[in-house]
N, C-alpha and C positions, 0 to 999 in steps of 0.2 A: 350836456348835449353830446350824443354819440354820432359821429359821422364816419361813414365807411366808403371804401372804394373797392370795386370788384370787377375785374375783366371776366365777364361771364362766358365769353367764347360761344355764343349762340344762345340767345335768351329763351327761345322757344324750346330748343332741344334740352336745355338745362333748367327749365322753369321749375320743376319739382325740387331740384337741388337748391335753387334760389329761395323758394318759399320755405323750405325746411330751415335754411340758414337764417332767414329773416325772423322766423318764429323763435329760434334759439337765441339769436344775438340782439334782436330788438333795437337796431339802430334807428336814430331819429331822421337821418338823411343818408342816402346811398347814391354814389356815383357808379354807373354801370358803363362798361365799354365793350366794344365788339359785339353789338347786338346781333349782327348778321340777319337783320329783318328790316323790311321796308316799313314805312310809317303805318300802313294799314295792318301789318302783321304783328305789331307790338302788342303784348298781352296785357293791355291796360285793365280789362275787366278782372282778370285773374288776380292781378296785384291789388286792385282796389278791394276785392273780396277778403284779402288778408290784411287790410288796413293801410295800404300804401297808395298814395296818389302820385302821378308821374307827369313829367314833361320829357319829351324825347325828340331826337333827330335821327330817324332811321335810315338805313341803307343796306340793301341786299349784298350778300357775299361776304364782305370783310369788315365793314366799319359800323358806325352807329353808336350813339351815346345817349344816356338818359340820367335824370336825377329823380330820385324817389323821395317823398316826404311822408313820414309816418303820421297819419291822421290829418294831414293838410297838404294841399297842393303847393309845390314850389312856385314862387313868383318869378317867372322867366324874365331875364334881363338881356340875354343875347343868345343867338342860335348858331353863330359861326364865329370863328376867329377872324378879326379884321385884318386887312392888309393885302388881300388878294381876292377880289370879287369873282375871279374865274375859278377859284378852288371850290369844287363841288363835293369834296370828301367830307363825310359827316364825322367830325373828330372833336368838336367843341360845343358845349352848351353851358349856360351860366344862369344861376337863379339865386334868389334870396330865400332862406328858410330860418325862421326864428331869429331874425336880425343878423344872420351870418350870410355873407355873399360867397357862394360856392361855384367854382369853375370846374367842370368835369372835362378831363383831357384824355384824349387817345392820340398820343404823339406817333407819327409814322415810324414804322419799324426800320426802314432804310436799307434792307437787304434786297439784292446783293450789292455790296459796295466794293469798289467805287462804281458809280453809275447814276442814272437819273433818279432812281428811288432814294438813294442816299442824298443826292442834291436836294430833293424835295423835303426830306427829313430836316436837313439843316436850314432850309429856307423857312419851313414851318416853325422850327424852333426859334429862329430869329424873330418871326412875327409874334410868337408867344412872349418872348422877352420884351418886345416893344409894348405889347398890350399889358403885360404884367406890371410894367413901370407905371401905368395909369391907375392900376388897382392898389398898388402897394401902399400909397399914402392916404387911402380912404380911412376915415375915422372908425368905420365899422370893421369888425373882424372879416378878413378875406382868406379863403383857402383855395389853393390850386391843388386839385386832387385828381389822381388817375394813373393810368398806365403811360409813363413817360418814355418807355422803351429805351432807357439808358441805365446802365450800371454805373453809378457815380465813381466808384473806386474799386480796386482789386479786392478790398475787404467785403464788397457786396456781391461776390460771386465765389462759388466753391473753388478750391485749388485745381486749376486745369489750364491747359493750353488750347483746348479744343474750340474755344470761342474767340481766339485771338484775332481772327479775320472778320468776326461778326460786327455788324453795324452798332450793336448795343454797347460795345466796349471801346469804340474808337475814340481817339483824343478829341476830335471836333465836337461830338455830342457831349462828352464829359466836360469840355471847356464851357459849353453853353449852359449846362446844368450849374456849374460853378458860378457862371455869370449871373444866373438867377439868384443864387444864394448871396452873391456880392451886392445885389440890389437891396438886400435887407430881409429876404425871406428866410424862414427857419425850417429846416428839414426835421419835421416833428419826430418821426420814428428814430432817426439816427441820434437826435438830441437826447431822447429818453432811453435809448438802448445803445450807448456808445461802444459797448464791448461785445455785442452780439450781431451776427450777420443779418438776421431778420429777413430771410428770403421770402419772396412773395410769388415766385414763378418756378416751376419745375417742368422741364420739357418731358413730353410723353416718351421719348426714345431712351433706350439704354438704361431703363430702371432708375432714372434720375430722381423720381419721387422716393422710391424705396431706399435709395442711397443718400437722400437729402442733398443731392447735387443741385442746389438752387441758385437763383439770382434775385436780387432786390431791384425791381424795376417799377414797382407801384409806390407812389410817393404822395406825401402831404407837405406842401410848402405853405407856411403861415406868415401873414404880415404881422407887424408888431402888436396890434390890438388882439389878434387871434393867439399869437404866441404867449401873451400875458395870461390867457385863460387856459392854456394847455395843462391838462391834468395827467393824462395817461395815453398810451398808444400801444398797438400790438398787431399781431397777425393771427387770424383764426385758421389754423392749419387743417382742422377736421374736414371742412368741405373739399379740400384737395384730395383727400383719401377716400371720398365717397364714390360709389359706382357711377360711372358716366360723368366724372368731374371735369370742370374746367382745368386748364393747366396752370391757372392762377389760384391763389387763396385770397379771401377778403382781408384787407388791412383796415385798421380803424384808429381813430383818435377820440378822445373825450375832452370836451371843453367845459369850463365852469359856466353856468348860466348867469345871466344878469351882468351888472356892471362890475 
């Protein structure tokens, strides 16, 4: 079973890019972030026409998350991260596909920091950690997938000082990411590629894509039953180089089917 995550950075503007990648990569399940479309504007029909059924939580301007299932609709289990009923930002959706529970995550960016946006990032991260603890011990495979907006270590970013004050590399988000790992989650991409940076994001500015000046901020965290099925993982770089591309590339993992 192939599961992917892709910060699409406006699903309608980049619908052709998404459909081209789906046809080439053929993932069984896809987590999308940064839809930048309200619920009524999500391109459900166009995706269904190419074989993908969807659940989504839309939001205009910046946020929005979705889970796609190839040939079948994901079975929704949750539409928001618990812990703060007043939080209306569309950043979390959860569903079961083929016996695997998948949480699609778009963690807050947190810039500028320090400030209220960074405080919100840390509070949201704390809520995720609390909810993840309830998912970790399920007997079914569970995957936390998406744009975590955190560079876990200096190995996960190109050699530079230009990001030193950015929220993505600060000690507090990194500590929280490590706290998730310490719960017993497996960082799938880093586990299978320990000696490669495996960037998933390249800023549009300063020719960072052309220079391969990237960051790894899109992650798959697996509970023990999912980690036992892990076969392969990677990043599809080609979509990042396409015309009108998102600033992210799709990342993916492959799990063994069955018990």
